[in-house]
Structures are given as C-alpha cells and as structure tokens.
C-alpha positions as CSV (number, residue, x, y, z in Angstrom):
1,X,0.0,0.0,0.0
2,X,1.4,3.3,-1.0
3,X,0.9,6.3,1.4
4,X,0.3,9.8,0.0
5,X,3.2,12.2,0.4
6,X,1.1,14.7,2.3
7,X,0.2,12.0,4.9
8,X,3.9,11.2,5.4
9,X,4.8,14.8,5.7
10,X,2.0,15.3,8.3
11,X,3.2,12.3,10.3
12,X,6.8,13.7,10.3
13,X,5.7,17.2,11.3
14,X,3.4,15.8,14.0
15,X,6.2,13.6,15.5
16,X,8.6,16.5,15.5
17,X,6.1,18.8,17.2
18,X,5.4,16.2,19.9
19,X,9.2,15.7,20.4
20,X,9.6,19.5,21.0
21,X,6.7,19.8,23.4
22,X,8.8,19.3,26.5
23,X,11.4,21.9,25.6
24,X,11.6,25.2,27.6
25,X,11.2,28.6,26.0
26,X,14.1,31.0,25.5
27,X,12.7,33.4,28.2
28,X,12.4,30.5,30.7
29,X,16.0,29.5,30.0
30,X,17.2,33.1,30.5
31,X,15.3,33.3,33.8
32,X,16.7,30.0,35.0
33,X,20.3,31.0,34.1
34,X,19.9,34.3,35.8
35,X,18.5,32.7,38.9
36,X,21.3,30.1,39.0
37,X,24.0,32.8,38.6
38,X,22.3,34.8,41.4
39,X,22.2,31.8,43.8
40,X,25.9,31.0,43.0
41,X,26.9,34.6,43.6
42,X,28.1,35.2,40.1
43,X,25.4,37.5,38.8
44,X,27.5,40.6,39.2
45,X,30.4,39.1,37.1
46,X,30.4,40.1,33.5
47,X,29.7,37.3,31.1
48,X,30.1,37.6,27.3
49,X,26.9,37.6,25.4
50,X,28.2,34.7,23.3
51,X,28.5,32.6,26.6
52,X,25.0,33.5,27.6
53,X,23.8,32.6,24.1
54,X,25.5,29.2,24.4
55,X,24.0,28.5,27.8
56,X,20.5,29.4,26.4
57,X,21.0,27.1,23.4
58,X,22.2,24.3,25.6
59,X,19.2,24.8,27.9
60,X,16.7,24.8,25.1
61,X,18.3,21.8,23.4
62,X,18.8,19.5,26.4
63,X,16.7,20.6,29.3
64,X,13.2,19.6,30.1
65,X,10.5,22.2,31.1
66,X,10.3,20.8,34.6
67,X,14.0,21.1,35.2
68,X,14.0,24.7,34.0
69,X,11.0,25.5,36.1
70,X,12.7,24.1,39.1
71,X,15.8,26.2,38.4
72,X,13.7,29.3,38.0
73,X,11.9,28.8,41.3
74,X,14.9,27.7,43.4
75,X,15.6,29.9,46.3
76,X,18.8,28.1,47.5
77,X,21.6,26.1,46.1
78,X,20.2,23.0,47.8
79,X,17.0,23.3,45.8
80,X,19.0,23.2,42.6
81,X,20.3,19.7,43.4
C-alpha cells in the first residue's frame, strides 16, 4: 500500500512537534540561568553575550521544562540539586 506524500509529511511534522513539546522557551531558560547565577553569587560578574547565548542554546536543546521551572523557582543552592 502506497501512502500519499502529504500524509507522510503530516506524520513527520506531528512527531517533530510532539518531540519538542517538553522543551523550555528561551525566556524561561534566561530566567533559570539568571537565577542560578544569582544563587551562585556570580550574577555581578560580566559574562560575554556569546557565553550567555551558548547556555541558552544548551538549555533549550537539552533541558526539560520541569528542570528549567525548578531552576527558575529555586531559592537556595540545595533546591537546585
């Protein structure tokens, strides 16, 4: 049985959208990184924008929404563990 091309494309698009559903947004990653730097006492140190961009890319690519939410809401270093 031959499947129509449009059906195959819909399936691929649907699977890729589901796979990306648990990825955090860029703004959530920025908030989480800012909070982590504050808790670690490094928020006043200057960081190159390229470094921040790399951290955000890494966060968006590898982190889960729940982990980022935890990092955003943490109020101590122990809560980050």
